TORFI-539863 format. One line per 5 residues: number of its first residue (from 1); their letters; for each residue x, y, z of N, C-alpha, C. Coordinates in Angstrom, 2 decimals. Atoms other than C-alpha are relative to their C-alpha. Layout:
BEGIN
NUM> A> X Y Z X Y Z X Y Z | ... .
END
This chain:
BEGIN
1> MKRDI> 0.69 -1.27 0.01 13.74 3.04 13.17 -1.28 -0.08 -0.85 | 1.18 0.11 0.86 11.36 2.15 10.31 -1.11 -0.79 0.69 | 1.02 0.76 -0.73 9.63 -0.38 12.51 -0.70 0.88 1.03 | 0.60 -0.95 -0.95 9.08 2.38 15.07 -1.00 0.91 -0.71 | 0.92 -0.83 0.78 7.51 4.53 12.37 -1.27 -0.77 -0.33 .
6> LRLYE> 1.18 0.82 0.28 5.21 1.66 11.40 -0.88 -0.15 1.24 | 0.79 0.08 -1.25 4.17 1.33 15.06 -0.75 1.31 0.24 | 0.68 -1.30 -0.12 3.37 5.06 15.10 -1.19 0.08 -0.96 | 1.11 0.06 0.96 1.27 4.59 11.96 -1.15 -0.82 0.59 | 1.02 0.88 -0.57 -0.55 1.73 13.66 -0.77 0.73 1.10 .
11> DDFFK> 0.67 -0.76 -1.08 -1.28 3.89 16.73 -0.93 1.06 -0.58 | 0.82 -1.04 0.62 -2.55 6.70 14.51 -1.23 -0.58 -0.69 | 1.14 0.63 0.67 -4.75 4.36 12.47 -1.07 -0.40 1.02 | 0.97 0.38 -1.02 -6.36 3.09 15.67 -0.68 1.22 0.63 | 0.63 -1.23 -0.48 -6.99 6.68 16.78 -1.09 0.45 -0.97 .
16> IDPSG> 0.96 -0.39 1.03 -8.76 7.40 13.50 -1.15 -1.00 -0.06 | 0.99 1.08 0.15 -10.56 4.04 13.41 0.24 -1.07 1.07 | -0.22 0.96 -1.09 -10.76 2.15 16.73 -0.34 -1.45 -0.35 | 0.34 1.38 0.37 -12.20 -0.91 14.95 1.21 -0.76 -0.55 | -1.19 0.63 0.53 -8.76 -1.58 13.44 -0.04 -0.28 -1.49 .
21> RLFLL> 0.14 0.29 1.43 -10.05 -1.84 9.88 1.00 0.80 -0.84 | -0.94 -0.84 0.74 -7.90 1.05 8.67 1.41 -0.58 0.07 | -1.31 0.63 -0.18 -4.80 -0.58 10.11 0.12 -1.27 -0.83 | -0.04 1.25 0.77 -5.67 -3.93 8.51 0.15 0.26 -1.50 | -0.13 -0.35 1.42 -6.07 -2.28 5.10 1.44 0.37 -0.34 .
26> FDSIP> -1.38 -0.41 0.22 -2.63 -0.69 5.41 0.96 -1.19 0.16 | -0.90 1.11 -0.34 -0.95 -3.74 6.96 -0.01 -1.10 -1.08 | 0.14 1.06 1.01 -2.18 -5.99 4.13 0.48 0.41 -1.38 | -0.46 -0.45 1.31 -0.70 -3.93 1.29 1.00 -0.98 -0.62 | -0.95 0.92 0.65 2.30 -6.25 0.72 -0.64 -1.31 -0.47 .
31> SQLNS> 0.61 1.27 0.41 0.22 -9.44 0.66 -0.97 0.20 -1.14 | 0.92 -0.28 1.11 -2.36 -7.84 -1.61 0.76 0.19 -1.31 | -0.79 -0.19 1.21 0.31 -6.74 -4.09 0.66 -1.30 -0.44 | -0.64 1.28 0.32 2.00 -10.13 -3.91 -0.97 -0.99 -0.64 | 1.00 0.94 0.54 -1.25 -11.87 -4.87 -0.21 0.17 -1.50 .
36> NASRY> 0.14 -0.26 1.44 -1.06 -10.37 -8.40 -1.44 0.16 -0.45 | 1.39 -0.26 0.38 -4.78 -9.61 -8.34 -0.07 1.34 -0.74 | 0.13 -1.23 0.77 -6.00 -6.87 -10.64 -0.41 1.18 0.88 | 0.39 -1.06 -0.92 -7.24 -4.91 -7.62 0.13 -0.50 1.44 | -0.06 0.33 -1.42 -7.15 -4.82 -3.82 -1.24 -0.83 0.34 .
41> QVSGV> 1.09 0.91 -0.34 -9.28 -7.72 -2.56 -0.44 0.27 1.44 | 0.45 -0.43 -1.32 -11.10 -6.12 0.36 -0.52 -1.16 0.83 | 0.58 1.12 -0.76 -12.96 -9.30 1.34 1.07 -0.94 0.55 | -1.10 0.81 -0.51 -9.62 -11.06 1.80 0.63 0.58 1.26 | -0.57 -0.69 -1.16 -8.63 -8.51 4.43 -1.08 0.23 1.06 .
46> LPGSR> 1.13 -0.27 -0.89 -12.00 -7.59 5.92 -1.16 -0.90 -0.42 | 1.05 0.95 0.41 -14.27 -10.65 5.63 -1.39 0.61 0.07 | 1.36 -0.51 0.06 -17.78 -9.76 4.59 -0.10 1.43 -0.53 | 0.00 -1.38 0.52 -16.75 -6.33 3.27 0.32 0.00 -1.48 | -0.29 -0.21 1.42 -16.64 -5.10 -0.29 0.62 1.37 -0.15 .
51> ADDIL> -0.67 -1.28 0.25 -14.73 -2.21 -1.82 -0.97 1.16 0.16 | 0.99 -1.07 -0.12 -17.93 -0.14 -2.02 -0.28 0.37 1.46 | 0.28 -0.23 -1.42 -18.29 -0.50 1.77 1.08 0.83 0.68 | -1.12 -0.63 -0.71 -14.91 1.03 2.59 0.58 1.21 -0.72 | -0.51 -1.15 0.76 -14.57 3.98 0.21 0.43 1.14 0.93 .
56> EKIAE> -0.37 -1.04 -0.98 -14.50 6.34 3.20 1.33 -0.34 0.68 | -1.27 0.44 -0.61 -11.68 4.30 4.79 1.16 0.23 -0.95 | -1.06 -0.22 1.00 -9.68 4.47 1.57 0.31 1.50 -0.08 | -0.22 -1.46 0.02 -10.18 8.25 1.51 0.79 0.44 1.24 | -0.75 -0.33 -1.22 -8.92 8.42 5.12 1.46 -0.41 -0.12 .
61> LRGSG> -1.38 0.46 0.21 -5.84 6.36 4.24 0.73 0.94 -0.96 | -0.62 -0.90 0.98 -5.14 8.53 1.20 0.28 1.36 0.62 | -0.16 -1.28 -0.66 -5.64 11.67 3.25 1.11 0.00 1.05 | -1.06 0.08 -1.02 -3.16 10.44 5.87 1.38 0.15 -0.62 | -1.28 -0.10 0.68 -0.40 10.53 3.26 0.86 -1.24 0.13 .
66> TVLVS> -0.76 1.23 -0.19 0.67 6.99 4.10 -0.11 -0.96 -1.17 | 0.19 0.88 1.15 -0.63 5.37 0.92 -0.19 0.80 -1.27 | 0.32 -0.50 1.33 -0.87 5.99 -2.78 -1.08 -0.94 -0.52 | 1.10 0.80 0.52 -4.08 4.82 -4.42 0.02 0.09 -1.52 | 0.08 0.06 1.45 -4.19 3.71 -8.03 -1.37 -0.56 -0.36 .
71> YHAND> 1.36 0.40 0.35 -7.72 3.56 -9.42 -0.06 -0.55 -1.42 | 0.26 0.52 1.34 -8.95 1.56 -12.39 -0.76 1.07 -0.78 | 0.71 -0.92 0.89 -10.04 3.73 -15.31 -0.34 -0.73 -1.28 | 0.43 0.67 1.23 -12.07 2.39 -18.22 0.56 0.67 -1.24 | -0.55 -0.74 1.12 -10.72 5.11 -20.50 1.12 0.89 0.53 .
76> PGTGM> -1.10 -0.75 -0.58 -7.25 6.32 -19.53 0.42 1.24 -0.80 | -0.32 -1.19 0.78 -7.33 9.17 -22.05 -0.34 1.27 0.74 | 0.36 -1.29 -0.58 -8.25 12.77 -21.48 -1.27 -0.14 0.83 | 1.15 0.09 -0.89 -10.69 13.22 -18.64 -0.06 -1.31 0.76 | -0.06 1.31 -0.65 -9.50 10.05 -16.95 -0.78 -0.01 1.32 .
81> SQHRN> 0.69 -0.01 -1.30 -10.98 11.15 -13.62 -1.50 -0.26 -0.16 | 1.43 0.27 0.24 -14.46 10.90 -15.20 -0.26 -1.49 -0.19 | 0.14 1.43 0.25 -13.82 7.24 -15.97 0.57 -0.85 1.11 | -0.60 0.72 -1.13 -12.27 6.32 -12.63 -1.06 -0.79 0.75 | 0.90 0.84 -0.79 -13.88 3.48 -10.72 0.55 -0.06 1.43 .
86> PARFK> -0.55 -0.04 -1.35 -13.37 4.18 -6.99 -0.06 -1.32 0.76 | 0.09 1.30 -0.67 -14.30 0.61 -6.05 1.02 -1.00 -0.53 | -1.07 0.87 0.54 -11.47 -0.88 -8.16 1.30 0.76 0.13 | -1.22 -0.73 -0.31 -8.11 0.18 -6.80 1.08 -0.95 0.48 | -1.13 0.66 -0.66 -4.70 -0.90 -5.63 0.58 1.01 0.98 .
91> LFAAD> -0.65 -0.85 -0.99 -2.97 0.47 -2.55 1.49 -0.27 0.00 | -1.46 0.07 -0.11 0.74 1.21 -2.29 0.41 0.85 1.18 | -0.55 -0.84 -1.08 2.71 2.46 0.69 0.66 1.20 -0.66 | -0.54 -1.22 0.58 3.71 6.06 0.01 1.52 0.08 0.12 | -1.44 0.00 -0.23 7.23 5.45 1.31 0.55 -1.39 -0.30 .
96> TGLFV> -0.52 1.29 0.42 9.19 2.67 -0.38 0.79 -0.70 1.11 | -0.75 0.60 -1.10 11.52 2.13 2.57 -0.91 -0.60 1.06 | 0.96 0.54 -0.97 8.58 1.70 4.92 -0.75 -1.20 -0.59 | 0.66 1.13 0.64 6.95 -0.60 2.38 0.84 -1.27 0.14 | -0.88 1.17 -0.13 9.97 -2.93 2.41 -0.02 -0.49 1.45 .
101> TLMFK> 0.05 0.39 -1.41 9.94 -2.90 6.22 -1.34 -0.65 0.32 | 1.33 0.57 -0.21 6.19 -3.60 6.18 -0.06 -1.42 -0.56 | -0.01 1.33 0.61 6.81 -6.58 3.87 0.61 -1.04 0.95 | -0.75 0.95 -0.83 9.18 -8.15 6.41 -0.10 0.32 1.48 | 0.08 -0.46 -1.39 7.94 -6.72 9.68 -0.04 -1.13 1.02 .
106> DRDFT> 0.05 1.10 -0.96 7.41 -10.12 11.26 1.20 -0.93 -0.10 | -1.24 0.79 0.08 10.87 -11.42 10.36 1.05 0.65 0.88 | -1.02 -0.47 -0.92 13.97 -11.06 12.44 1.25 0.57 -0.69 | -1.16 -0.62 0.65 16.22 -9.19 9.98 0.11 1.44 0.45 | -0.12 -1.45 -0.13 17.63 -5.78 10.43 -0.26 0.58 -1.37 .
111> DNIIY> 0.34 -0.64 1.27 16.62 -3.31 7.74 1.14 -0.03 -1.01 | -1.13 -0.02 0.93 20.13 -3.10 6.26 0.19 -1.34 -0.68 | -0.13 1.33 0.58 20.24 -6.84 5.71 -1.09 -0.22 -1.06 | 1.09 0.14 0.97 16.85 -6.76 3.99 0.35 0.72 -1.29 | -0.31 -0.78 1.20 17.93 -4.01 1.59 1.16 -0.61 -0.77 .
116> SKLLN> -1.15 0.60 0.66 21.26 -5.65 0.85 -0.41 -1.25 -0.76 | 0.44 1.23 0.66 19.66 -9.00 0.07 -0.95 0.30 -1.15 | 0.96 -0.36 1.04 16.87 -7.38 -1.93 0.71 0.54 -1.24 | -0.72 -0.61 1.11 19.24 -5.33 -4.07 0.94 -0.98 -0.70 | -0.89 0.99 0.59 21.55 -8.32 -4.66 -0.74 -1.26 -0.47 .
121> DRLQS> 0.84 1.10 0.48 18.63 -10.58 -5.62 0.24 -1.29 0.79 | -0.21 1.17 -0.86 19.27 -12.91 -2.67 -1.11 -0.15 1.04 | 1.11 0.06 -0.95 15.99 -12.40 -0.87 -1.18 -0.67 -0.69 | 1.13 0.69 0.60 13.12 -14.74 -1.52 -1.24 0.88 0.14 | 1.13 -0.92 0.02 10.56 -12.12 -2.38 -0.29 0.38 -1.44 .
126> NLGIT> 0.39 -0.48 1.31 8.69 -10.81 -5.36 0.54 1.41 -0.16 | -0.65 -1.30 0.17 10.98 -7.96 -6.40 -0.93 1.00 -0.68 | 0.92 -0.89 0.71 8.24 -6.55 -8.64 -0.89 0.80 0.93 | 0.87 -0.74 -0.91 6.07 -5.60 -5.69 0.77 1.08 0.75 | -0.83 -1.07 -0.58 8.98 -3.51 -4.41 0.27 1.07 -1.04 .
131> LLPMM> -0.32 -0.96 1.05 9.81 -1.89 -7.73 -1.21 0.84 -0.40 | 1.18 -0.73 0.42 6.24 -0.90 -8.56 -0.27 1.22 0.89 | 0.18 -1.20 -0.82 5.80 1.39 -5.52 1.11 1.03 -0.19 | -1.09 -0.93 0.24 9.23 2.88 -6.21 -0.26 0.82 -1.26 | 0.28 -0.71 1.25 8.24 3.75 -9.78 -1.18 0.95 0.17 .
136> LQDTI> 1.17 -0.84 -0.25 4.87 5.10 -8.64 0.40 1.24 0.80 | -0.46 -1.12 -0.82 6.53 7.26 -5.99 0.83 0.96 -0.84 | -0.82 -0.83 0.87 9.05 8.54 -8.55 -0.87 0.79 -0.98 | 0.90 -0.67 0.94 6.29 9.37 -11.06 -0.74 1.14 0.68 | 0.72 -1.04 -0.72 4.31 11.30 -8.48 0.90 1.18 0.34 .
141> MRLLF> -0.95 -1.08 -0.32 7.37 13.26 -7.40 0.31 0.84 -1.24 | -0.27 -0.73 1.25 8.08 14.18 -11.04 -1.17 0.90 -0.37 | 1.18 -0.80 0.31 4.52 15.40 -11.47 -0.14 1.20 0.93 | 0.13 -1.08 -0.99 4.67 17.50 -8.31 1.08 1.05 -0.12 | -1.11 -0.96 0.01 8.05 19.10 -8.88 0.51 0.20 -1.37 .
END
């Protein structure tokens, strides 16, 4: 079922952006997080592009509700939004279950097997890239409710 939802996302991304760039940005979230870079490396996903070139695409992704965007801030104190750098960001899937499915979408496991192996530490994967979106999602929910 989660794979079907990801296919629906893909269809919607292509409706918004027929070039496919929006889909590529979303589809590359797991590999970008696994790279341990301090920010999303746009040129690694869209050759010849820089973060400054795709700010509108990031806004479209954020507006779709499918991703959470974490921006770099030089001063994380009061008035953090004034110190936010929109060209330095990380993307996270807004739904942790879909994120795990996105991580393994080209493998032949069923979702239940993935979750079981992941939770029992028997899956060869960087568990941290799964836990970080879960914590981010939890923090946002706490702030909203």
